[in-house]
C-alpha positions in Angstrom: -21.9 32.4 -31.8 -25.3 32.2 -30.3 -27.2 28.9 -31.0 -30.8 27.6 -30.6 -30.7 24.8 -28.1 -33.5 22.4 -27.2 -32.8 21.1 -23.7 -34.4 17.9 -22.6 -34.9 17.7 -19.0 -37.4 15.7 -16.6 -38.4 12.6 -18.3 -40.2 9.7 -16.5 -37.4 7.7 -15.0 -36.7 7.3 -11.3 -34.3 10.4 -11.7 -36.7 12.7 -13.0 -36.5 15.3 -10.1 -32.6 15.2 -10.4 -32.7 15.8 -14.2 -35.2 19.1 -13.7 -32.5 20.5 -11.4 -29.7 19.5 -13.8 -31.8 20.9 -16.8 -32.4 24.2 -15.1 -29.0 24.8 -14.1 -27.5 24.0 -17.5 -30.3 26.1 -19.3 -29.4 29.1 -17.1 -25.8 28.9 -17.8 -26.2 28.7 -21.7 -28.8 31.6 -21.2 -26.2 33.7 -19.6 -23.8 33.0 -22.5 -26.4 34.6 -25.0 -28.0 31.3 -26.4 -31.7 30.6 -27.1 -32.7 27.6 -25.1 -35.9 25.9 -25.3 -36.7 24.0 -22.1 -38.4 20.8 -22.9 -39.9 18.6 -19.8 -39.8 15.4 -22.0 -42.9 13.2 -21.2 -43.6 9.6 -22.2 -45.0 11.0 -25.7 -42.6 11.0 -28.5 -44.6 13.7 -30.2 -43.3 16.3 -27.8 -39.8 15.5 -28.8 -40.6 15.7 -32.6 -42.5 18.7 -32.2 -39.8 20.4 -30.5 -37.3 19.3 -33.4 -39.9 21.1 -35.7 -38.4 24.4 -34.5 -35.1 23.3 -36.1 -32.7 23.8 -33.1 -29.0 23.6 -33.8 -28.4 20.9 -31.3 -30.2 19.1 -28.4 -28.7 19.4 -24.9 -29.7 16.2 -23.0 -30.1 16.8 -19.4 -32.1 13.8 -19.0 -30.9 11.1 -16.6 -31.6 7.4 -16.1 -33.7 5.1 -18.3 -35.2 6.3 -21.7 -33.2 9.6 -21.6 -29.6 8.2 -20.9 -29.8 4.8 -22.3 -29.9 5.3 -26.1 -33.5 5.6 -26.7 -33.5 9.4 -27.1 -30.2 9.3 -28.8 -31.7 6.7 -31.4 -34.3 9.2 -32.2 -32.0 12.1 -32.6 -29.7 10.1 -34.8 -32.5 9.3 -37.2 -33.4 13.1 -37.2 -29.9 14.0 -37.7 -29.8 16.4 -34.9 -26.6 16.8 -33.0 -27.0 16.1 -29.1 -24.5 16.3 -26.2 -22.9 13.3 -24.2 -22.2 9.8 -25.7 -23.9 8.2 -28.6 -26.4 5.5 -28.9 -24.2 2.5 -28.5 -21.9 3.9 -25.6 -25.1 5.2 -23.8 -26.9 1.8 -24.1 -23.8 -0.4 -23.1 -23.1 2.1 -20.2 -26.6 1.8 -18.6 -26.5 -2.1 -18.9 -24.4 -2.6 -15.8 -23.5 -6.3 -16.7 -22.5 -5.5 -20.2 -20.3 -2.5 -19.3 -18.7 -4.8 -16.6 -17.8 -7.3 -19.5 -16.4 -4.4 -21.4 -14.3 -2.9 -18.5 -12.9 -6.3 -17.8 -11.9 -6.8 -21.3 -9.9 -3.4 -21.1 -8.1 -4.7 -18.2 -10.2 -3.0 -15.6 -10.8 -4.8 -12.3 -14.6 -5.0 -11.2 -16.3 -6.7 -8.2 -17.0 -10.4 -8.9 -20.8 -10.9 -9.7 -23.6 -11.9 -12.0 -27.1 -11.3 -13.4 -29.6 -13.5 -11.6 -33.4 -13.7 -11.8 -35.4 -12.7 -8.8 -36.7 -16.4 -8.6 -32.8 -17.5 -8.3 -32.0 -14.8 -5.8 -34.9 -15.8 -3.5 -34.2 -19.4 -3.9 -30.9 -19.2 -2.0 -27.8 -17.4 -1.0 -26.1 -16.1 -4.0 -22.6 -15.8 -2.4 -21.1 -15.2 1.1 -22.0 -11.9 2.7 -21.7 -9.0 2.2 -22.7 -8.6 -1.4 -24.6 -5.9 -3.2 -27.9 -6.2 -5.0 -28.6 -3.6 -7.8 -30.9 -2.9 -10.9 -29.2 -4.0 -14.1 -30.2 -0.8 -15.7 -30.7 2.1 -13.4 -28.4 5.2 -12.2 -28.0 7.1 -9.2 -27.9 4.2 -6.8 -31.5 3.7 -7.2 -32.6 0.3 -5.9 -29.1 -0.4 -4.6 -29.0 -2.5 -1.3 -26.1 -4.0 0.6 -26.9 -7.4 2.1 -24.8 -8.1 5.4 -24.1 -11.1 7.2 -27.3 -12.0 9.6 -29.7 -10.2 7.2 -32.9 -12.3 7.5 -34.6 -10.9 4.7 -33.7 -10.0 1.0 -34.8 -6.4 -0.1 -36.6 -7.8 -3.1 -40.1 -8.6 -2.0 -41.5 -5.5 -4.0 -38.7 -5.2 -6.7 -40.0 -2.8 -9.5 -36.9 -2.7 -11.6 -37.7 -5.9 -13.8 -37.1 -9.8 -13.3 -33.4 -9.6 -13.0 -30.8 -8.3 -10.6 -27.1 -7.7 -10.5 -25.4 -9.3 -7.5 -21.8 -8.2 -6.8 -19.3 -9.0 -4.0 -19.3 -5.9 -1.5 -15.9 -4.2 -1.6 -14.9 -2.7 1.7 -13.1 0.7 1.7 -13.8 3.9 0.3 -15.8 5.7 -2.6 -14.1 7.4 -5.2 -15.2 9.1 -8.4 -13.5 10.6 -11.6 -15.1 13.0 -14.4 -13.7 12.8 -17.7 -13.9 15.8 -20.1 -13.3 14.6 -23.6 -10.0 12.8 -23.3 -9.1 14.5 -20.0 -9.6 13.1 -16.4 -10.4 16.0 -14.0 -9.4 15.0 -10.8 -10.4 12.4 -8.0 -13.2 12.9 -5.4 -13.5 10.7 -2.1 -17.2 10.6 -1.1 -17.9 10.3 2.7 -21.6 9.8 3.7 -22.3 10.8 7.2 -24.2 7.4 7.6 -24.8 4.3 5.5 -23.6 4.2 2.0 -23.4 6.7 -0.9 -27.0 6.0 -1.9 -29.6 8.3 -3.9 -30.3 10.1 -0.6 -26.7 10.8 0.2 -26.2 11.9 -3.5 -28.8 14.6 -3.6 -29.6 15.8 -0.1 -27.2 18.8 1.0 -25.2 18.0 4.2 -25.5 14.2 3.9 -22.2 13.7 2.3 -18.7 15.3 2.5 -17.0 15.8 -0.9 -13.1 15.7 -0.4 -11.6 16.8 -3.9 -8.8 16.1 -4.3 -9.2 12.9 -2.6 -6.7 12.1 0.4 -5.2 9.0 -1.4 -1.9 8.1 -2.4 -0.7 9.8 -5.6 -0.2 6.5 -7.4 -3.8 5.6 -6.5 -5.0 8.9 -7.8 -3.2 8.5 -10.9 -4.4 4.9 -11.4 -8.1 6.0 -10.8 -7.7 8.7 -13.5 -6.3 6.2 -15.8 -8.8 3.8 -15.4 -11.7 6.3 -16.0 -10.1 7.3 -19.2 -9.6 3.6 -20.4 -13.3 2.9 -19.4 -14.5 6.2 -21.4 -12.8 5.0 -24.5 -13.7 1.4 -24.2 -17.3 2.3 -24.4 -16.7 4.7 -27.1 -17.9 7.6 -25.0 -17.9 11.3 -25.9 -18.2 14.5 -24.0 -18.5 14.3 -20.1 -18.7 11.0 -18.2 -18.2 10.2 -14.6 -16.7 6.5 -13.4 -17.3 5.4 -9.8 -14.9 3.2 -8.0 -14.4 1.4 -4.7 -10.9 1.7 -3.1 -10.2 -1.2 -0.8 -7.2 0.0 1.6 -8.6 -1.8 4.5 -5.4 -4.1 4.7 -3.0 -1.0 4.2 -1.9 1.0 1.5 -1.6 1.3 -1.7 -5.0 -1.1 -1.6 -6.9 -1.9 -4.7 -9.3 -0.1 -7.1 -12.5 -1.5 -8.5 -14.5 -0.1 -11.2 -18.2 0.0 -10.4 -19.9 2.0 -13.2 -19.8 4.7 -15.6 -22.3 7.4 -16.1 -22.6 9.0 -19.5 -24.7 11.7 -18.6 -23.4 13.1 -15.0 -25.6 15.1 -12.8 -25.3 18.9 -13.2 -27.0 19.8 -9.9 -25.2 22.1 -7.2 -24.2 19.0 -5.4 -23.0 17.1 -8.6 -19.4 15.6 -8.7 -18.4 16.4 -12.3 -19.0 20.3 -12.3 -17.3 20.3 -9.1 -14.2 18.4 -10.2 -14.3 21.0 -13.2 -14.5 23.9 -11.0 -11.4 22.8 -9.1 -9.5 22.2 -12.4 -10.3 25.8 -13.3 -13.3 25.3 -15.4 -16.3 27.3 -14.2 -19.7 25.7 -14.6 -20.7 27.9 -17.5 -17.5 27.1 -19.5 -18.2 23.4 -18.8 -21.7 23.5 -20.1 -20.8 25.6 -23.1 -18.0 23.1 -24.0 -20.4 20.2 -23.7 -22.8 22.3 -26.2 -19.7 22.9 -28.6 -19.1 19.1 -28.6 -22.5 18.1 -29.4 -22.4 15.3 -32.2 -24.6 12.8 -34.0 -24.1 9.2 -34.7 -23.8 8.7 -38.6 
């Protein structure tokens, strides 16, 4: 059955350009299935969203990434209006975006996470927060925006012009390999290893063609792959997520196999670009991109 869909894309977060690419890809997939798609480049003006809802769409396909679109704000408005939307609801979205709160929930669910704590910029600048190497990251950004690894011997912290608020999350750096698992409803889709050609898996490595090798399925022991998928599903359920999510891990096998997995974060609105990991895993599992997008649309819901 053909649906009228309001597709939100763009926004004004640090991930705006990625959201535009995700939005275009999802809109084209939905249109190829005969749905009527209203593409809405959401700006920092609530009237744009409210005016779009006056057209009475059957649902909202939320292709926004990052703050404001992925962290519960848009979800709250759509809950008030009673319009179904894709991905997770208000509470799961807001908790997942708050990395420190999400880590608390993961730990309570028995999922290992790197040791760390939230610090003010003043505290961080006043002294060494923990032995090197450690990671500094914004508390509430996605796509590795603002993430820095501080190595032994670094003379200067990368927070002189910190644009991400007055607090930072500082975590112990976990050596080893980068793994990720997409969860579709109650089904982990697979495990991918990310191997950047240089540095770590940062924003540039994620969204620049040729910067990172995707190994799917990941060349890890079966017991490790099974545990990563189990943890991803436990995390998905612990936050109360719905729809499609993606969980990111570090796999430390530097002292031999089987090594140890550490949960880094859960993304409630994974990228849907040509380089994105969740669609790639779905395709490997026999679910073409258009089928994945239609499934996401069919599972749209609204918090009561």
